[in-house]
GUSEVO-105165 format. One record per residue (C-alpha): residue number from 0; x, y, z. Coordinates in steps of 0.001 Angstrom, whole numbers, padded with zeros to 6 digits, always signed. Example, Ala and Ser with C-alpha at 12.3 -4.5 7.8 and 13.67 -1.06 7.14 Angstrom:
<recs>
 minu       X       Y       Z
    0 +012300 -004500 +007800
    1 +013670 -001060 +007140
</recs>
This chain:
<recs>
 minu       X       Y       Z
    0 -015929 -038932 -006777
    1 -016661 -035776 -004784
    2 -014124 -033018 -005452
    3 -012050 -031769 -002525
    4 -013070 -028346 -001281
    5 -011040 -025654 +000457
    6 -011663 -022133 +001696
    7 -009397 -019129 +001987
    8 -010467 -016749 +004766
    9 -008919 -013354 +004133
   10 -008339 -011484 +007397
   11 -005481 -009395 +006038
   12 -005885 -005717 +005133
   13 -002744 -004184 +003665
   14 -003760 -000522 +003651
   15 -005208 +001529 +006514
   16 -008184 +003844 +005980
   17 -010307 +001345 +004069
   18 -014086 +001651 +004222
   19 -016234 -001445 +004274
   20 -014622 -004455 +002608
   21 -011036 -003737 +001587
   22 -010660 -003321 -002189
   23 -007183 -004879 -002066
   24 -006429 -008521 -002675
   25 -002873 -009477 -001874
   26 -000544 -011635 -003972
   27 -000432 -014272 -001228
   28 -004183 -014912 -001580
   29 -003736 -015608 -005263
   30 -000667 -017839 -004926
   31 -002372 -019826 -002139
   32 -005326 -020305 -004487
   33 -002880 -021475 -007152
   34 -001421 -024098 -004837
   35 -004895 -025361 -003971
   36 -005776 -025546 -007674
   37 -002683 -027684 -008207
   38 -003889 -030060 -005507
   39 -007295 -030156 -007247
   40 -009253 -028348 -004583
   41 -012421 -026463 -005433
   42 -011569 -023273 -003537
   43 -013921 -020727 -001992
   44 -013009 -017289 -000667
   45 -014373 -015060 +002096
   46 -013177 -011835 +003668
   47 -013221 -011235 +007406
   48 -015810 -008489 +006852
   49 -018186 -010965 +005229
   50 -017817 -013185 +008292
   51 -018473 -010219 +010600
   52 -021603 -009250 +008686
   53 -022968 -012796 +008720
   54 -021210 -015220 +011129
   55 -023515 -018003 +009923
   56 -021611 -017937 +006644
   57 -018942 -020039 +008366
   58 -021303 -023022 +008325
   59 -020563 -023424 +004634
   60 -016831 -023276 +005337
   61 -017185 -026158 +007789
   62 -018042 -028518 +004944
   63 -014618 -028019 +003371
   64 -011687 -030330 +003969
   65 -009153 -027498 +004375
   66 -009327 -023898 +005584
   67 -006458 -021455 +005096
   68 -006835 -018229 +007054
   69 -004598 -015315 +006090
   70 -004171 -012875 +008979
   71 -001914 -010364 +010707
   72 -000658 -006894 +009834
   73 +002747 -005355 +009228
   74 +001488 -001788 +008700
   75 -000127 -000239 +011783
   76 -002774 +002381 +011261
   77 -006392 +003370 +011666
   78 -008754 +001236 +009615
   79 -012229 +002592 +008844
   80 -013949 -000716 +008233
   81 -011965 -003205 +006154
   82 -010358 -003944 +009519
   83 -007845 -006812 +009795
   84 -008911 -009838 +011794
   85 -008187 -009366 +015490
   86 -006520 -012093 +017542
   87 -009829 -012662 +019344
   88 -011603 -013145 +016014
   89 -008893 -015528 +014832
   90 -009336 -017589 +018029
   91 -013122 -017564 +017643
   92 -012984 -018634 +014009
   93 -010512 -021404 +014818
   94 -012827 -022681 +017558
   95 -015952 -022384 +015390
   96 -014532 -024310 +012444
   97 -014745 -028075 +012419
   98 -012996 -028542 +009096
   99 -010540 -031451 +009200
  100 -007526 -029202 +008614
  101 -007090 -025526 +009497
  102 -003919 -023509 +008944
  103 -002878 -019883 +009394
  104 -000821 -017894 +006922
  105 +000321 -014324 +006385
  106 +002100 -011717 +008538
  107 +000879 -013481 +011674
  108 +003848 -015820 +011195
  109 +006044 -012851 +012253
  110 +003910 -012247 +015350
  111 +000710 -010410 +016213
  112 -000037 -006970 +017588
  113 -003484 -005345 +017837
  114 -002007 -002139 +016420
  115 +000749 +000441 +016544
  116 +002357 +001266 +019857
  117 +002734 -002386 +020940
  118 +005207 -005138 +020208
  119 +004120 -007982 +017986
  120 +004166 -011202 +020005
  121 +004844 -014647 +018633
  122 +002937 -017650 +019900
  123 +000630 -020480 +018982
  124 -002967 -019792 +018020
  125 -005528 -022223 +019436
  126 -007914 -023820 +016987
  127 -005456 -024132 +014102
  128 -003333 -027100 +013192
  129 -000359 -025190 +011806
  130 +001057 -021763 +011028
  131 +002606 -021506 +007583
  132 +006016 -019858 +007800
  133 +008276 -018514 +005098
  134 +006547 -018330 +001742
  135 +002821 -019003 +002460
  136 +002228 -020696 -000885
  137 +005322 -022866 -000734
  138 +004621 -023695 +002915
  139 +001069 -024767 +002045
  140 +002376 -026952 -000762
  141 +004814 -028532 +001684
  142 +002072 -029059 +004264
  143 -000205 -030740 +001736
  144 +002715 -032999 +000805
  145 +002873 -034190 +004422
  146 +005991 -032180 +005241
  147 +006642 -029321 +007659
  148 +004617 -026149 +006933
  149 +007716 -024154 +005999
  150 +008191 -022601 +002577
  151 +011353 -021527 +000777
  152 +010557 -018602 -001490
  153 +011390 -018923 -005176
  154 +009702 -016941 -007965
  155 +010191 -019913 -010305
  156 +007643 -021772 -008154
  157 +005503 -018800 -007119
  158 +004900 -017324 -010583
  159 +002945 -020327 -011949
  160 +000817 -020347 -008782
  161 +000034 -016639 -009258
  162 -001311 -017500 -012727
  163 -003339 -020568 -011756
  164 -004802 -018735 -008745
  165 -005839 -015578 -010594
  166 -009495 -016597 -010919
  167 -009944 -016285 -007129
  168 -010435 -012533 -007580
  169 -013863 -013221 -009089
  170 -015020 -014427 -005656
  171 -014046 -011177 -003936
  172 -017206 -009365 -002714
  173 -016119 -006128 -004429
  174 -015365 -007706 -007798
  175 -014806 -006168 -010347
  176 -013809 -003187 -008181
  177 -010776 -004986 -006799
  178 -007238 -003618 -006645
  179 -004731 -006343 -007490
  180 -001388 -005749 -005826
  181 +001467 -007042 -007938
  182 +004722 -008034 -006302
  183 +007735 -006921 -008326
  184 +010512 -007921 -005919
  185 +011211 -008846 -002351
  186 +014124 -008242 -000058
  187 +015931 -005085 +001016
  188 +018753 -003294 -000855
  189 +020014 -002218 +002578
  190 +020034 -005792 +003867
  191 +023775 -005815 +004599
  192 +023500 -002710 +006812
  193 +020441 -004125 +008572
  194 +017900 -001865 +006906
  195 +015615 +000431 +008889
  196 +015441 -000625 +012534
  197 +011734 -001520 +012485
  198 +011325 -003036 +009017
  199 +010608 -006718 +008329
  200 +011764 -006565 +004689
  201 +015376 -007532 +005587
  202 +013928 -010845 +006836
  203 +013685 -011765 +003134
  204 +017373 -011096 +002503
  205 +018894 -009037 -000334
  206 +016681 -008057 -003279
  207 +015350 -010696 -005640
  208 +013456 -009323 -008639
  209 +010650 -011017 -010491
  210 +011189 -011338 -014204
  211 +009175 -009157 -016543
  212 +007870 -012362 -018118
  213 +006641 -013675 -014758
  214 +004891 -010400 -013974
  215 +003339 -010247 -017449
  216 +001961 -013780 -017138
  217 +000291 -012954 -013832
  218 -001120 -009640 -015096
  219 -002434 -011374 -018200
  220 -004155 -014082 -016140
  221 -005711 -011465 -013851
  222 -006855 -009416 -016835
  223 -008527 -012471 -018374
  224 -010238 -013046 -015016
  225 -011679 -009533 -015189
  226 -009117 -007472 -013264
  227 -008846 -003851 -014371
  228 -007076 -002236 -011410
  229 -003429 -002836 -010535
  230 -000830 -001486 -008133
  231 +002830 -002324 -008668
  232 +004859 -002513 -005514
  233 +005366 -004976 -002715
  234 +009022 -003971 -002682
  235 +010738 -001220 -000656
  236 +011509 +000950 -003680
  237 +009902 +000506 -007090
  238 +012411 +002881 -008688
  239 +015219 +000333 -008266
  240 +013378 -002537 -009951
  241 +016047 -004454 -011874
  242 +018909 -002393 -010399
  243 +022051 -003812 -008824
  244 +021067 -005965 -005808
  245 +024526 -005577 -004251
  246 +024365 -001814 -003579
  247 +022694 -000204 -000573
  248 +021426 +002722 -002655
  249 +021500 +001505 -006266
  250 +020805 +003854 -009138
  251 +017485 +003330 -010955
  252 +017684 +001833 -014428
  253 +014961 +003628 -016424
  254 +015102 +001000 -019182
  255 +014091 -001665 -016645
  256 +011169 +000487 -015489
  257 +010149 +000925 -019125
  258 +010244 -002853 -019656
  259 +008129 -003382 -016533
  260 +005404 -000869 -017323
  261 +005298 -001723 -021024
  262 +004768 -005383 -020182
  263 +001887 -004490 -017859
  264 +000217 -002389 -020548
  265 +000580 -005172 -023107
  266 -000685 -007844 -020723
  267 -003716 -005811 -019609
  268 -004670 -003479 -022480
  269 -008094 -002815 -020916
  270 -006757 -001780 -017502
  271 -008370 +001249 -015845
  272 -005953 +001824 -012955
  273 -002185 +001406 -012869
  274 -000538 +002841 -009762
  275 +002596 +002309 -007695
  276 +003444 +001989 -004019
  277 +006764 +002511 -002231
  278 +009534 +004824 -003405
  279 +012698 +005482 -001394
  280 +013373 +009251 -001177
  281 +017019 +008384 -000487
  282 +017260 +006901 -003975
  283 +015971 +010111 -005564
  284 +018320 +012280 -003496
  285 +021388 +010190 -004355
  286 +020533 +009572 -008028
  287 +018400 +012533 -009151
  288 +018877 +012224 -012912
  289 +018235 +008484 -013127
  290 +015348 +008797 -010671
  291 +013757 +011596 -012665
  292 +014070 +009531 -015850
  293 +012462 +006535 -014093
  294 +009648 +008722 -012745
  295 +009062 +010100 -016255
  296 +008649 +006533 -017507
  297 +006126 +005753 -014771
  298 +004099 +008879 -015524
  299 +004045 +008030 -019229
  300 +002447 +004625 -018539
  301 +000404 +004852 -015339
  302 -003020 +006416 -014693
  303 -003455 +009792 -012908
  304 -004046 +010121 -009167
  305 -000997 +008025 -008323
  306 +001005 +008244 -005070
  307 +004689 +007506 -004432
  308 +004780 +006512 -000752
  309 +007911 +007873 +000951
  310 +009053 +006042 +004069
  311 +010387 +009207 +005691
  312 +009555 +008104 +009272
  313 +010961 +011246 +010954
  314 +012623 +014618 +010329
  315 +014845 +014283 +013409
  316 +018491 +013642 +012344
  317 +019243 +011911 +015665
  318 +016419 +009412 +015194
  319 +017420 +008895 +011568
  320 +020965 +007997 +012617
  321 +019905 +005773 +015531
  322 +017519 +003763 +013349
  323 +019532 +003569 +010119
  324 +016774 +005335 +008184
  325 +016925 +006116 +004486
  326 +017152 +009890 +004119
  327 +017776 +013142 +005954
  328 +015077 +015871 +005879
  329 +016814 +017915 +003157
  330 +017029 +014794 +001002
  331 +013316 +014043 +001481
  332 +012430 +017649 +000627
  333 +014524 +017391 -002531
  334 +012741 +014138 -003452
  335 +009344 +015785 -002928
  336 +010365 +018512 -005378
  337 +011554 +015996 -007995
  338 +008300 +014001 -007832
  339 +006293 +017223 -008119
  340 +008276 +018206 -011209
  341 +007776 +014773 -012788
  342 +004168 +014139 -011814
  343 +002550 +017323 -010548
  344 +000862 +018221 -013842
  345 -002851 +017502 -013979
  346 -005069 +015418 -016225
  347 -008778 +016277 -015963
  348 -007834 +018259 -012870
  349 -006083 +015391 -011049
  350 -002294 +015442 -010435
  351 -000574 +012518 -012113
  352 +001859 +011500 -009367
  353 +002492 +013028 -005950
  354 +004550 +011928 -002956
  355 +002977 +010615 +000224
  356 +004797 +010867 +003555
  357 +004933 +008193 +006253
  358 +005872 +009092 +009836
  359 +006543 +006507 +012553
  360 +006486 +007419 +016249
  361 +008214 +005463 +018998
  362 +011602 +004899 +017371
  363 +014829 +004813 +019352
  364 +016228 +008265 +020103
  365 +012868 +010014 +019913
  366 +012428 +013065 +022160
  367 +010122 +016054 +022343
  368 +012458 +017691 +019809
  369 +011506 +015005 +017285
  370 +007947 +016267 +017058
  371 +009112 +019854 +016694
  372 +011407 +018798 +013837
  373 +008553 +016931 +012152
  374 +006276 +019962 +012337
  375 +008997 +022280 +011096
  376 +009562 +020011 +008091
  377 +005868 +019948 +007185
  378 +005650 +023734 +007590
  379 +008542 +023993 +005130
  380 +006739 +021807 +002616
  381 +003536 +023815 +002975
  382 +005361 +027115 +002552
  383 +007172 +025861 -000550
  384 +003987 +025396 -002553
  385 +004890 +021773 -003306
  386 +002128 +019163 -003225
  387 +001909 +016072 -001021
  388 -001016 +013727 -001475
  389 -001252 +012472 +002107
  390 +000589 +012093 +005431
  391 +000343 +008783 +007307
  392 +001223 +008979 +011001
  393 +001703 +005638 +012718
  394 +002961 +004307 +016000
  395 +005769 +001775 +015915
  396 +004740 -001891 +015863
  397 +008057 -003747 +016268
  398 +008494 -007400 +015367
  399 +010831 -009842 +017023
  400 +014105 -009988 +015115
  401 +014210 -006269 +014337
  402 +016384 -003813 +016253
  403 +013321 -001791 +017156
  404 +011953 -004742 +019108
  405 +014405 -003957 +021905
  406 +015438 -000384 +021021
  407 +012438 +001920 +021012
  408 +010568 +004640 +022900
  409 +007138 +003012 +022890
  410 +004721 +004809 +025196
  411 +007181 +007537 +026147
  412 +005524 +010401 +024259
  413 +001824 +009564 +023972
  414 +000577 +013106 +024524
  415 +003130 +014535 +022093
  416 +002113 +011972 +019491
  417 -001570 +012836 +019881
  418 -000993 +016597 +019668
  419 +001354 +016174 +016684
  420 -001216 +014116 +014812
  421 -003999 +016608 +015563
  422 -001813 +019537 +014508
  423 -000887 +017873 +011197
  424 -004494 +017062 +010373
  425 -005653 +020624 +011008
  426 -002704 +022754 +009897
  427 -001197 +020661 +007107
  428 -003701 +018148 +005748
  429 -006582 +020569 +005276
  430 -004732 +023286 +003326
  431 -002816 +020646 +001356
  432 -006035 +018863 +000397
  433 -007441 +022184 -000799
  434 -004423 +022531 -003077
  435 -004448 +018991 -004418
  436 -008220 +018800 -004984
  437 -009477 +022400 -005317
  438 -013198 +023111 -005506
  439 -014362 +022211 -009009
  440 -012105 +019150 -009378
  441 -014021 +016282 -010974
  442 -013377 +012819 -009532
  443 -014171 +010175 -012144
  444 -015620 +006738 -011343
  445 -016072 +006991 -007577
  446 -017078 +003587 -006185
  447 -019548 +003889 -003298
  448 -018380 +001898 -000274
  449 -020720 +003010 +002517
  450 -024400 +003818 +002033
  451 -025988 +006651 +004003
  452 -026659 +010369 +003879
  453 -023985 +011198 +003077
  454 -022728 +008101 +001269
  455 -018971 +007615 +001076
  456 -016852 +006357 -001771
  457 -013463 +006511 -003408
  458 -011865 +006072 -006767
  459 -009827 +002964 -007405
  460 -006174 +003698 -006802
  461 -003309 +004129 -004402
  462 -004528 +006117 -001376
  463 -007601 +007522 -003164
  464 -009359 +010455 -001544
  465 -012517 +009703 +000434
  466 -015551 +011574 -000908
  467 -018776 +012232 +000973
  468 -021866 +012658 -001245
  469 -025182 +013954 +000223
  470 -027347 +011219 -001293
  471 -028230 +007671 -000306
  472 -026350 +005576 -002856
  473 -026072 +001774 -002966
  474 -022663 +000166 -002326
  475 -020592 -000479 -005454
  476 -022558 +002044 -007490
  477 -020243 +004207 -009586
  478 -020488 +007898 -010414
  479 -018520 +011030 -011258
  480 -018581 +013854 -008708
  481 -017239 +017361 -008322
  482 -015389 +018561 -005208
  483 -017346 +021261 -003348
  484 -015665 +021371 +000077
  485 -012842 +019881 +002158
  486 -012336 +018115 +005450
  487 -008990 +017247 +006953
  488 -008836 +013805 +005298
  489 -011748 +013829 +002874
  490 -013737 +015966 +000463
  491 -017410 +016744 -000013
  492 -018687 +016218 -003545
  493 -021814 +016418 -005687
  494 -022682 +014070 -008560
  495 -022064 +015524 -012001
  496 -023893 +016780 -013857
  497 -025423 +018677 -010920
  498 -029138 +017992 -011302
  499 -030599 +021320 -010174
  500 -034233 +020253 -010606
  501 -034038 +016961 -008676
  502 -031354 +017254 -005999
  503 -032652 +017305 -002404
  504 -032511 +020676 -000668
  505 -029633 +019497 +001550
  506 -027591 +018561 -001516
  507 -028334 +021923 -003169
  508 -026949 +023645 -000068
  509 -023581 +021963 -000746
  510 -023080 +024028 -003913
  511 -020372 +026537 -002933
  512 -021900 +029804 -001737
  513 -025503 +028542 -001675
  514 -026253 +027561 +001938
  515 -029555 +026436 +003452
  516 -031699 +029520 +002816
  517 -030676 +029944 -000800
  518 -031112 +026209 -001390
  519 -034663 +026385 -000051
  520 -035397 +029322 -002379
  521 -034061 +027375 -005366
  522 -036061 +024270 -004450
  523 -039252 +026297 -004039
  524 -038971 +027772 -007543
  525 -038220 +024528 -009394
  526 -038314 +023325 -012101
  527 -035931 +025557 -014054
  528 -035579 +025328 -017813
  529 -032162 +026955 -018132
  530 -029417 +028852 -016314
  531 -031092 +032225 -016935
  532 -034201 +031138 -015055
  533 -032093 +029882 -012163
  534 -030085 +033085 -012005
  535 -033283 +035116 -011865
  536 -034131 +033372 -008594
  537 -030718 +032707 -007033
  538 -028266 +034992 -008809
  539 -024959 +033732 -010283
  540 -023720 +030440 -008767
  541 -020484 +028511 -008642
  542 -019974 +025509 -010953
  543 -022738 +026618 -013352
  544 -020997 +024858 -016235
  545 -021801 +021541 -014526
  546 -025544 +022163 -014009
  547 -028186 +020014 -015670
  548 -031854 +021044 -016073
  549 -033269 +017832 -017524
</recs>
C-alpha cells in the first residue's frame, strides 16, 4: 500500500535581516511534522525561498495528499532575502496546488499585514481549505480527525510531537547550518494588566512553562538529528522561566535557569551555538540581584556572541504610560548596565552577552517629542561607554484584539520616523559597531549566505553580524575572518590567515591602511617568503600577526 505523503511549505521568517534562506526553523514546523508522523505521513519540507528560486518545484508537492503552509509574521521589519511569504504568493501557491487538502497555519491565523505601519487584517485566503487556529499542531491533529481545525494548546501533547518531528530539520536547505528555536514558555506575565498594547502574547493567557524534561527530550531528538545550533526563547522574558506565573513582574529564579541550561548542555553535548532571545528590562530593573544571578548562569552555559533582546519600544514616558509598556528609560539604561557587567567580557575578542534594543513607532501618544526622547536616550548610552549589540527600529503592525489596533498613530509621523532611523544608523550604529567588533576581531565559523564579490555571511547565532568578504565564495562554505572595516549594520572582513601571496589586489586593499596603490605594489612584488620581505616593499602593516606566506 502506497504511503500517504504530505508537505510543509515554510513561508514564515521569524527574524528580520536574514540573507537568502532563513537559518531559523520554528518550533511549529517541527510539531506539525510530529503530528504528520503520528498520522503516518511521509512528510516533505520546502521553504518559500526554494519555491521562489524554482516555482516548478511545486509540481512535486502536487502529488501529496496534504499540504500545510505556515505563513504570516508577527515581527515587522526589513528582510534581506529570507522574506516571509506575501499574501499574493500565498494566493498564488493556493491556486497552483491541486493537492486534495491544503491548510494554512502560523501567525496568519491572527491576520495578515505586508509589513510594519499597517494593520493586520483577518479574512479567508482563497485556494486553501482551512486555516488552523490556536495551536497549529493540535489544530492539524483535530483537522485530520475530521473535527474543526482548532487546537487547544497543551505542552503534554505538544512535547511528544516536537520529538517525533525533529528529523524534519534534515530537509531544511541550510542543514546542518540551521538555528533551532526552542520554546520555553508561552503566555504573558502581564496578562492581567493587558500586557503591552501591541503584543499578541497575551492572546495565550498567563504564563505556562514547559518542563525541563520536555525541553531536554526535544533538544536530545534535535541533537540526534544533527542539530548543533539552538536559541532558547519564544517567551517574553527568558529570565523569568519557572518564576511565579501570578505576578506581573516576577523575580527570576536562578536555580530554574541553571536547571534549564544544564539540561540543554546534557541533551546536546556537541552543540556549537546556544543563545537566548527576549529579556524584559523591567525585570532586571525591579529585581537586579536575582536578574544578575540569572544572567551569570546564562553566561556560564551559553556560547559567546549572544544577545538579550530588550523590548524597550520607546524612551517617551507618555507613550510608555499610554501603552502599558514594561520599563521607563532610566530602568532600561540600568538594565543595559547590568547586562554589560554580566556579559560584556570577551572570549576570542567577542563579547559574551550584550543587550539589543527594539523600538516601535506608531504607538498611541507618539509625538515629535517621542523621537527626540529616543535620540537623547541613545546618545546617553553612547556617551556612557556601554555596549549594545544592535538597535531594531520597526513600525507598528497591530493585530485585531490588541489595544493598538484601535489606539495608534500609524502614518502620523512618517518623515520623523525616516529621519530618526537614518540618524540612528549613522550616529549610533556605526560607532557602536566599531566598539563591539573593533578592527582585528576574529569572527569564527562564518557561514556564507550570498555569493558575489563581496560575498556575505554570518555566524550562527542570535542577531549575528553580517560580514562582507571580498572574494567569490560558495553558499554554505564556512571560514574564519578578521574585521577590517565597518558599515552602519555590517562589517568588512578578510579570511584568516590573510594569504598575502594569493589574495586578489582588491582584497589586499582591504587590509587597514593599505589602499589601492599600496595593494598594487604588494601584488607586483609577490611572492613573499616572510614578513621582512613584505615590509621591505610595503613597510609595516596592520594585522601582520595574521599573515600567511604559504
